[in-house]
N, C-alpha and C positions, 0 to 999 in steps of 0.2 A: 545502396547502388544495385540495380538490377543486373543480373548476368547478361553477358553479351548476346546470347542467342534470342532472349526475350526482347532486347532492345531492337534488334534487327527485324524481328517479326511485327513490332508495333509500328514500324515505319511504313507510311503508304508508298506503294509501288506507283510509279509514274504510269499513267494511262497511255497505252500503246494504241492510238487510235488507228493507225494504218493496219495493224494486225486484226484489230477488232472488226474493221470494215471488211477486210478480206475474208474473215471467218464468217461474218453475216452474209456476205455475197455468195460464199460457197454453200451455206446451208440453204439459202433461198433457191439458188440454181439447181441444186440437188432435189429439192422439194419439188420444183417445177418440172424438172425432167421425169421424175417418178410419177407424177400427176399426169402429165401428157401420156406416157407410156401406158399407165394404168387405164386411162380413158380409151386409148386406141385398142386395147385388150378387151373391152367390153364389146358386147353385141352391138350391131349398128344402131338399133332402136334405143339402146340404153345409153348411149354416148351423150356427153355434153357438147352441144353444137354451139360454137363461138359465133357463128353467123346468124343464128336465130335471134329474133327479137321476143325474149321471154316476158317482157313488160309492156304489152301493146295497150294502147287506148285509142278510143275512136275519136277523131277530132275533125271538125269542119275546117272550111277554109279560114275561118275567123280564129280567134283564139279561145272560144267557148268550146266545151266538150259536148258533143252531140249525144244524146240519149237514144240508142238505137234498140234498146231491149224492152220487152213486154214483161211486166210481172205478173205473178200468180200468188195470191194469198192462201193462207192455210186451209180456210173452209173451201174454196174452190179446188185445192188440191186434193182434199178428201173426196169430193165429187167425183173428180177424175179418177182417183184411185179405185173407188167403188164402181165405175162405169164399165159397161161392156166394151166400150172403145179400148180400154186399158187391157182387157183380157185378150182382145184379138189383135192387138199390136198397132192399132190407129193412133194410140196415144203411148209414147214411151218416156221413160225416166233415164236420165244420164247423170251419174255420179261424177263430180269433178274432182274429187279427192285422190290422193295418192294411194298406191297399192296396199299398204298396211291399214289405212283407215277403211278402205273398201271391203277388205277382207274381213276386218273385224265387225263391221255391220253396214248394210245399205238397204235402201229401200227395195223390198221384195221385187225381182225381175229387172232392177236398174242395169243399164250397161254402164261402162266405165270409161271416161275420157280424162285422163291426167293431162292438163295443158302442157305441163313441162316435158312430157313424153308423148305428145299427140300422135306421132308417126306410128306407135305401136297399136293405136286403137282406131285410127281414122278410116282404114281400109274396111274394117268390119262394120263400122257405124254408118258409112255413107248409104249402102243400099237399105238399111234399116230406117234411116232418117227420110229417104226418098219415099219410102211406102207409108211412113207415118204422117198423120194429119196434125199432130201436135207433139211437140218435143219439150219436155220439161227438164231443165238442167239444174242442179242443186249442189251445194257443198255443205260446209258446216252450218252456214247461216250467219247472221249478224254482220260483221265487217268483213267476212270472208269474201275475196273477189274471184276465187277460182271458178265459179260458176260463169261469171261474165267472160273470163278469159277462154274457157272451153267453148262457150257460145261462139265467141269470135272465130275460133278454130273451125267450127262447123260452117259458118258464114263464109269464111274465106275458102273453104272447100266446096262450095256450091250449094249448100242448104239454105233455103229460103229464110229469111230472117223473120218473116210473119208467122212461121211455124214454131218458132222458138220462143219459150217462155222461161224466166228465171224464178225459181222458188226461193224467195228471200228467207223464209224460215229455217230451211235446210234441215239438216239432221238433228239439230238441237230442237227445233219446234215439233219435229216428228216424234222425237224421243219424249219431250215433255206430255205430249198427248198420249203416251202409253202405246203408240202404234207398233206394228211388228216390223222386225228387221230380218234380213237374211244375212247369214254368215258365210264366209268363203266365197267361192265362185258364184257367178250368176246361175239361178235356177237350181241351187244346191239343195234347197228343201230345208236346210239347217236354220231354223227360225228361233228368234228370240224376240223379247217385248222391251221397250223402253230402255232403262239403264241396267238391265239384268247382267 
């Protein structure tokens, strides 16, 4: 026969659903309050905006999605990069990735427009886009949609859609071709190549 204290510890305690529910609600409520307070303490450009549509798509009046973007292939991208138009700002590149990815490496001279924080970049970009004849937006490439979202931000802020092109290859294709990247801020001069 087992000692009495072992027998009592082996018995299952009845589940106290009411207390468990109250504790769960308290943890969720405290987490929500901390998150909201933390969001309000951030600078206004870095706050999460619950009223903003972060997942836009271009739709027609029917159910089909409208393709409003022009695309640029890698070979044409190389021609633009080596053209005098790029050197004088008639053609600009816009990197649609986040701060960490942009700082790690971006196409030399590219501006940044992280769609999720577009308000931080759009004021600087609008005059540059107005002067440019061609605007090429890129992200990682492949299935990455950030370049399309950033292009939509430009269009919604008055940039003509016929000036905007999406570089589908993105950073991946640029890197695979061993082309130069710039690290840090725009025009930092800190260059690297491919996957260095």
